[in-house]
N, C-alpha and C positions, 0 to 999 in steps of 0.2 A: 378569480378568473382563470381560464385555462391558459396554458402556455401557447401563445400564438406565433412564436418564432417559426419561420419556414426553413425547410431544408435547403441549404445553399452549397455550391461546389466548394467554396472556401471552408465552410464548416465541416464538410465531409473529409476534406484533406487533413484538417486538424484532428478530427476524430480517428481517422485511419492511422495517423502518426501516434496517437495515444495507444491504439490497439497494438501496433507492432512494437513500439519502443518499450512501453511498460511490460508487455508480454515477454520481451527479450532480456529484461534486466536480470531475471533469475538465472539465465544462461551466463550472462556476463559475470555475475557474482560467483557462480560455480567455477568458471575458468580462472577468475582472479584469486581465489583462495584455495584452489586445489593443492594437494601436496606437491612441494617443489616449486610453487609459484614465486616464492620469495616475499610474499605478503603474509603478515599475521592478521587475524580477523579484525581487531580493533583499529590497527593502523590503516588497514584497507578502507574500512568504513569512515574513519575519522578524517583522513586526508581528502577523501571524496567530497564530503559535505563542507569541510572548511573552505576548499577551493570554490565549490559551487555557490555556497552561501555568500562568500566575499564578492563574487562576480555579480550576483543578483542584487545585493545591497548597493554596491557601487553603481550598477546600471540604473537603479532607482534614483540614486542621488544625481547622476548625470542628466537624467530625464526630468529632474526637478520634481519628482514624486515625494510625498511625505515619507521620510525615512528615519526620523528620530522618534522612537516609541516612548510613551510615558512609562513611569515606574510600574504602574499597574499592568500595562501592556507587556513589559519585560517579564513579569512573573508568568503571564499566560504563555508567552513565546518560549520561555525556558521550560515550562511544564510540558507543553505540546512537543517541543523539540526533543525532550527526553523520551516521551512516550512514542513518538514517531520513529526516531532514529536509533535510540538505544534499545528500548523495549520492543519496537517493531522491527526495523531493519537489522539491528544488531543481532537479535536472536535468529533471524533468517540466515544471516551470514554464518553463525555458529552451526546451525542445523545443516546447511548445505555443504559443510565439510564432510558429512556422512551420508546425506540423502541426495537423490536426483533432483535437478532443478524443476522438472515438471511436476513431481510430487509435491515439492515445496509450494509451488504456485497454486495447486489444487487445494491444499490445506488452507492457505491464506485466503482463498476465495470465500471462506465462511465469514469474513469480516462484516459484511452487511447485516448478517443475522445478529451478531453481537451488538452492533449499533442500534438496531431496532429494539433489542431487549433492554439495553441501557436507557434508551429514550422512554420506554414504558415505565421503567423503575423511577426515573427522575421526574416524570410527569405524574407519578403516583396513580397510574392506571393499570388495571389488571391486563396482562398480555392477552391479545385476542386469540381465538381458537386457531386461526390461520397462522399466527406468529408461533404458537406452541408447536403446531404440526410442522412448520417450516424448520424450526429448531431441531425437532426430532429427526426429520429427514436429512438435514444438513450434517448433523453429528453422526447419523447412521452412515452417511457417505464417508466421513472421516474414518470411522471404524473399518469400513470396507477397504479403503485405501491403505490403512495402516496394518491390517490383519497379517499380511505376509511378513512384515517386519516385526510385529509384536510376537507372532508365533515363533519367530527365529530365536527370541530370547536374547538377542545381542543388545547389551546395555546402551551402547552409543546410539543405536537406531531408536530405541524407546525414548531416550532423553531428547533426541532430535525432534521426534513427533511432538512431545510435550513442549519443547521450545517453540515450535511453529504455532501451536495452539495459544501459547502465552503471547507470541508476537502478534497474532491477529487480535487478541484481547487488548493488548497495549495500543495497537494502532486504532482500534475502535474507540478507546478512551480518549485518545488524542483528537479524533474526529469530532466527538461529542463536545469536548472542551472548546475546540475551535468554533463550532457552530453556536454554542451558547455564550461564549465570551469573545465576541468580535473585537479586533484591535483596530487602532486608528490609522495604521500604515497601509499602503497599497498591497495588493495580493502578492506581487513579485517580491517586494521587500519583506512581507510577512514570511514567505517561504525562505527567503535568504536568512533572516534572523533565526528561524527555527533550525535551519541547517548549521548555522554558526554555533548555536547553543549545543546542538547535537555533536558537532565536531569537538567542542571543548570537553563534553562528557566522554566522548570516545578517547580523546587524548589522555585524559585523566586516568581512565580505566587501563589504557595501554601501558601507561607509566607505572601504575600500581601493580599490574600483572607482570611487569618487567618484560614485555614483549620486545624482541630484538627489532632494531630499526629495519625498515624495508630494504630488500635488495632484489627487486622484482625482475622476472624474466621479461622479454619483449612482449610475449603473449599476455602476461599479467598486466603490464603497463597499458596495453591496448584495451583490455577489458576495463581497467580502472578509468582510462580516459573516456571510453564510451559511456560509462555510468555518469561521469561528471557532465559531459557536454550534452549527451542525449537523454539520459535518465533523469538528471536533476534540473536541467535548464530547458532544453527544447521540449521535452514531453510535458513539463509543467506548464510552459507557455501555451502549448497546443491545447492542453486540457482547459485552461482558463478561456482561451479563444473559442473553443468548441462550446463551452457553456454559454458564451455570449451570442453565438451564431446559430445554435441548434436548440430544439426542445430538450429540456433536461432529461426527459424520459428516454430519449435516444442516446444521449451522452453516457448515461449510466449503464448502457449495455457493455461498456468496457469490462465490467465485473464478470461477464460471461466469456468475453473473447480473450482476455489476457491469459487465463489458465490454458486455454486451447492452444494459443500461440506458443506459450512456454513449453507445453508438452511436445508439440510438433518440433520446435527448434532443438529441444534436448535430444529427441530421437534422431533428428537429421544430422546434427553437428557432433554430439557427444555419444551417439548410439545408445542413449538411455532406453531401456526396454519399455514397451507399452503392453502391459498384460491385461487380461480380462478384469482383474481386480482394479487396475487403474481406470479402465473405461467405466466399469459399473460404479465405482466410488465417485469418480468425477461427475457422472450423470446425476447421482444423488445429491452431491454438493450443489451443483448448478440448479437442480430442481428446488432445493431449499432456498437458494438465493432468489430464484424466480418468485417464490411465495412471498418473500420479504418485499420485493418490488410491488407486488399486488397489495400488500398491507400499506405501503407508503402511498401508493396511488389512491387507495380508498381514503386514507387519512387526509391527503391533499384535497380530494373532492369534497369531503365533509367540511374542511376548513374554508374552502371557497364558498360553499353553500351558506355557512354561518356568516361569512363576511358580507355576502350579498343580502342576507336577511337584515343584518345590522344597518345596512345603508338605506333600507327602505323606510 
């Protein structure tokens, strides 16, 4: 059956919150870990998710939501927590020490393409022609975005681009695991445990790398606090609410809007340059992502038709 949820003002408010907040997190990360901020990368990420995860789990307990996962659930939460927060967010933090926040957001926008590719592999189905074309277009966009940096030959820039590609790959793996291995706790508690596990991994890495304890500037503290309250708690709650109040096809448009918001805020606040390479590469990435949404829409339509036939 088609998604019959209507567009409501409450749903749009939640969706606009997701648009702006998730789009602005790249800027907050850049401010929080820039040179002289007083935050080392893994302490910055670890303290954020430890605090946010604790709040979400305790809030679920106070609301009498199911908050004690089974042993099997804990394995899924630990794996997805590592993939989301260490492989995904952690690599973004490392990359943004050297790259502009808007560029980071545009490279990460390729995530839906990875997800669709993984789904095809796990379903043991040959990727469709549209999926292959979308993949080529999306990676063509990444090459265009990266060309000025790659041609410069600066090792840190090249490694940062690779880190962002690995981050999108890791985040995609986490999404696929979450979709195929649902856990028995509520969504908020689910996110809380993922962040707690991510925080534990972050802390372990920070200790192993002997990162000095944080001594943040006021600006860095504000960026960190913004990520805790808005990025990890409010935006997540808004995303879940938007999924409940609006058609899913409308909610997924955040994948188009977030990179645009990130590029604009980076230009407005940090004076990050917007070159022709940025515009052209960004358009190619978003065009590739658009193709993936068409693939998913066609797949859902076929699944609905098969379900209707089976009910006859």
